[in-house]
LUMLOKOL-930928 format. One record per residue: residue number from 1; x, y, z of N, C-alpha, C, O in turn. Coordinates in steps of 0.02 Angstrom, whole numbers, plus 50000, padded with zeros to 5 digits. Layout:
BEGIN
REC   resi    n_px    n_py    n_pz   ca_px   ca_py   ca_pz    c_px    c_py    c_pz    o_px    o_py    o_pz
REC    NUM       X       Y       Z       X       Y       Z       X       Y       Z       X       Y       Z
...
***
This chain:
BEGIN
REC   resi    n_px    n_py    n_pz   ca_px   ca_py   ca_pz    c_px    c_py    c_pz    o_px    o_py    o_pz
REC      1   41026   51611   62305   40974   51629   62258   40985   51592   62193   41021   51617   62149
REC      2   40956   51533   62185   40963   51495   62123   40929   51529   62064   40873   51556   62070
REC      3   40963   51529   62008   40935   51555   61945   40939   51499   61894   40992   51471   61881
REC      4   40882   51482   61865   40878   51429   61815   40861   51461   61749   40811   51497   61743
REC      5   40903   51448   61699   40893   51475   61632   40877   51417   61585   40916   51370   61579
REC      6   40820   51421   61552   40800   51371   61502   40802   51406   61434   40769   51457   61425
REC      7   40840   51378   61388   40844   51406   61321   40812   51356   61273   40830   51297   61272
REC      8   40766   51380   61233   40728   51336   61189   40705   51373   61127   40710   51434   61123
REC      9   40678   51335   61079   40646   51366   61022   40578   51391   61044   40548   51361   61090
REC     10   40552   51444   61014   40486   51470   61034   40430   51425   61007   40408   51433   60950
REC     11   40408   51379   61047   40355   51334   61024   40309   51313   61080   40266   51269   61070
REC     12   40316   51341   61139   40276   51321   61195   40222   51372   61210   40232   51432   61202
REC     13   40165   51348   61230   40110   51393   61250   40127   51424   61317   40171   51401   61353
REC     14   40091   51477   61334   40101   51508   61399   40087   51458   61455   40121   51458   61506
REC     15   40038   51415   61445   40022   51365   61497   40080   51317   61507   40097   51300   61563
REC     16   40111   51294   61453   40169   51249   61458   40228   51284   61492   40263   51254   61532
REC     17   40239   51348   61475   40293   51386   61508   40279   51394   61582   40324   51387   61623
REC     18   40217   51408   61599   40198   51415   61670   40211   51349   61707   40239   51349   61762
REC     19   40191   51294   61677   40202   51228   61707   40277   51214   61716   40298   51188   61768
REC     20   40317   51230   61666   40389   51220   61670   40419   51261   61727   40460   51236   61765
REC     21   40400   51324   61732   40426   51368   61785   40407   51340   61853   40448   51338   61899
REC     22   40344   51319   61861   40321   51291   61925   40360   51228   61943   40383   51221   62000
REC     23   40367   51183   61896   40401   51119   61910   40475   51129   61925   40502   51097   61970
REC     24   40508   51173   61887   40579   51186   61901   40587   51219   61969   40635   51203   62005
REC     25   40542   51264   61987   40545   51296   62053   40537   51245   62108   40575   51245   62157
REC     26   40488   51200   62101   40478   51147   62151   40540   51103   62158   40560   51086   62213
REC     27   40569   51085   62102   40628   51041   62103   40688   51075   62135   40722   51045   62177
REC     28   40700   51138   62117   40756   51174   62147   40745   51182   62223   40792   51175   62261
REC     29   40684   51196   62244   40669   51201   62315   40681   51135   62350   40712   51133   62404
REC     30   40658   51080   62321   40666   51014   62351   40740   50995   62357   40761   50969   62409
REC     31   40778   51008   62305   40848   50987   62304   40893   51033   62345   40938   51009   62380
REC     32   40882   51098   62340   40928   51145   62373   40902   51174   62439   40940   51198   62481
REC     33   40836   51170   62449   40807   51200   62508   40797   51275   62503   40776   51307   62551
REC     34   40813   51304   62446   40804   51376   62437   40730   51394   62442   40688   51358   62417
REC     35   40715   51450   62475   40644   51471   62479   40618   51490   62410   40655   51514   62367
REC     36   40553   51479   62400   40522   51492   62335   40534   51563   62310   40546   51573   62251
REC     37   40532   51612   62355   40539   51681   62333   40610   51700   62314   40623   51756   62291
REC     38   40657   51654   62323   40727   51666   62304   40747   51626   62241   40804   51629   62220
REC     39   40700   51589   62213   40714   51548   62153   40688   51585   62092   40629   51601   62087
REC     40   40733   51597   62045   40715   51631   61982   40722   51581   61925   40773   51547   61918
REC     41   40670   51578   61884   40672   51536   61824   40654   51582   61766   40604   51617   61768
REC     42   40696   51581   61714   40677   51618   61654   40689   51576   61592   40733   51534   61589
REC     43   40646   51590   61544   40647   51552   61481   40667   51599   61425   40636   51650   61414
REC     44   40720   51580   61391   40743   51618   61332   40722   51579   61271   40735   51519   61264
REC     45   40688   51612   61226   40668   51581   61164   40711   51608   61107   40715   51668   61096
REC     46   40743   51562   61072   40787   51581   61017   40756   51554   60953   40742   51494   60947
REC     47   40746   51597   60905   40716   51577   60841   40760   51524   60808   40821   51526   60813
REC     48   40728   51478   60773   40765   51423   60741   40815   51449   60690   40866   51415   60678
REC     49   40803   51506   60659   40851   51533   60611   40909   51568   60645   40953   51595   60611
REC     50   40911   51569   60711   40966   51597   60749   40997   51545   60796   41033   51563   60843
REC     51   40983   51482   60783   41006   51427   60825   41039   51376   60779   41010   51356   60729
REC     52   41099   51356   60796   41134   51306   60755   41164   51252   60798   41186   51264   60855
REC     53   41165   51193   60772   41199   51136   60804   41236   51099   60749   41209   51087   60695
REC     54   41298   51081   60763   41337   51044   60714   41349   51084   60650   41360   51054   60597
REC     55   41346   51150   60655   41358   51192   60597   41297   51200   60552   41303   51224   60496
REC     56   41238   51180   60577   41177   51182   60537   41125   51224   60573   41114   51214   60633
REC     57   41092   51270   60538   41039   51309   60567   40977   51266   60580   40963   51219   60544
REC     58   40941   51284   60632   40880   51248   60650   40827   51248   60597   40782   51206   60598
REC     59   40830   51295   60550   40781   51298   60495   40799   51255   60435   40760   51248   60389
REC     60   40859   51225   60436   40880   51182   60381   40834   51120   60378   40823   51089   60429
REC     61   40808   51103   60319   40763   51045   60314   40794   50980   60339   40758   50936   60362
REC     62   40860   50974   60335   40893   50913   60359   40921   50920   60429   40964   50881   60448
REC     63   40898   50969   60467   40926   50984   60533   40931   50923   60578   40983   50911   60608
REC     64   40877   50885   60584   40877   50828   60630   40935   50780   60618   40966   50755   60665
REC     65   40949   50767   60555   41004   50722   60538   41072   50758   60538   41120   50734   60568
REC     66   41075   50814   60503   41139   50849   60494   41168   50876   60559   41230   50877   60567
REC     67   41127   50896   60605   41152   50924   60668   41183   50871   60713   41216   50889   60763
REC     68   41174   50809   60697   41202   50754   60738   41267   50726   60710   41296   50680   60739
REC     69   41290   50754   60654   41352   50728   60624   41411   50742   60671   41411   50790   60709
REC     70   41461   50700   60667   41519   50706   60710   41582   50727   60672   41634   50740   60702
REC     71   41577   50731   60606   41634   50750   60566   41614   50804   60516   41555   50816   60505
REC     72   41664   50836   60488   41653   50887   60437   41621   50854   60377   41641   50799   60357
REC     73   41571   50887   60346   41540   50857   60287   41590   50853   60230   41635   50895   60224
REC     74   41582   50804   60187   41625   50797   60129   41613   50855   60082   41558   50881   60077
REC     75   41666   50874   60046   41660   50929   59997   41613   50907   59941   41616   50849   59919
REC     76   41571   50951   59919   41526   50936   59864   41567   50927   59800   41618   50959   59792
REC     77   41544   50883   59755   41580   50873   59692   41589   50939   59656   41543   50979   59650
REC     78   41650   50951   59631   41664   51011   59593   41684   51071   59635   41695   51125   59608
REC     79   41689   51061   59701   41710   51116   59744   41782   51104   59766   41806   51048   59766
REC     80   41815   51157   59785   41884   51152   59809   41885   51119   59877   41840   51131   59918
REC     81   41935   51077   59891   41939   51047   59957   41952   51099   60010   41982   51152   59997
REC     82   41931   51085   60070   41941   51130   60127   42016   51133   60143   42047   51081   60154
REC     83   42045   51192   60143   42117   51200   60155   42136   51181   60226   42196   51172   60240
REC     84   42088   51175   60272   42105   51158   60342   42107   51083   60352   42131   51060   60404
REC     85   42084   51044   60304   42083   50972   60312   42152   50944   60294   42179   50959   60241
REC     86   42180   50903   60338   42245   50872   60327   42235   50797   60328   42205   50770   60375
REC     87   42261   50762   60277   42254   50690   60274   42292   50657   60331   42347   50680   60349
REC     88   42264   50603   60361   42299   50569   60415   42368   50546   60392   42375   50521   60336
REC     89   42418   50556   60433   42486   50535   60417   42525   50588   60378   42586   50582   60371
REC     90   42491   50638   60353   42525   50691   60315   42560   50739   60363   42539   50745   60421
REC     91   42613   50772   60340   42645   50821   60383   42594   50872   60408   42554   50899   60369
REC     92   42595   50885   60472   42548   50932   60502   42482   50900   60522   42438   50934   60547
REC     93   42475   50834   60512   42412   50800   60529   42397   50806   60604   42340   50817   60623
REC     94   42447   50798   60645   42436   50803   60718   42413   50872   60737   42368   50880   60778
REC     95   42443   50924   60707   42422   50992   60723   42352   51004   60698   42312   51038   60733
REC     96   42334   50978   60640   42267   50987   60614   42216   50952   60658   42162   50979   60670
REC     97   42232   50892   60682   42187   50856   60726   42178   50893   60792   42123   50897   60818
REC     98   42233   50921   60818   42229   50957   60881   42185   51019   60872   42145   51035   60916
REC     99   42194   51054   60817   42154   51114   60805   42081   51096   60796   42037   51132   60820
REC    100   42067   51041   60762   41998   51020   60750   41963   51002   60815   41903   51014   60822
REC    101   42000   50974   60863   41970   50954   60926   41974   51006   60980   41952   50994   61036
REC    102   42001   51064   60965   42010   51115   61017   41945   51136   61049   41944   51151   61108
REC    103   41891   51136   61011   41828   51158   61040   41786   51101   61065   41731   51112   61090
REC    104   41809   51040   61060   41770   50982   61080   41755   50987   61154   41798   51004   61195
REC    105   41694   50972   61170   41673   50972   61240   41650   51039   61265   41620   51043   61319
REC    106   41663   51091   61229   41642   51157   61251   41571   51169   61227   41552   51146   61173
REC    107   41532   51203   61265   41465   51219   61244   41419   51231   61302   41436   51214   61359
REC    108   41362   51258   61289   41314   51273   61340   41268   51215   61350   41255   51177   61303
REC    109   41243   51207   61409   41194   51156   61424   41127   51191   61423   41117   51242   61455
REC    110   41080   51163   61386   41014   51193   61383   40962   51139   61388   40975   51080   61376
REC    111   40903   51160   61407   40848   51113   61411   40799   51125   61357   40748   51090   61353
***
């Protein structure tokens, strides 16, 4: 019994959702051979103010650019430096790098 979960922002019409459910059902049937009545597709809509990528909420005006960053943003002028940041080559740099990368690669796949 295949179950397909699509997580997206709420921006699709009922017709587009219907089309997506039909197409995903057809594809799962073709690929797996599962009968149509055993294929479940559901769409979860998550509001943009409850969705974040790269540490940025979907409602942030700079979301498209900021959510694609690969490093921690630089501290704003006049603010204290982040206590978790360790300069390369400094004592503890290897531990800091390992901690920073601990979550790399983890995450949900969504359509």
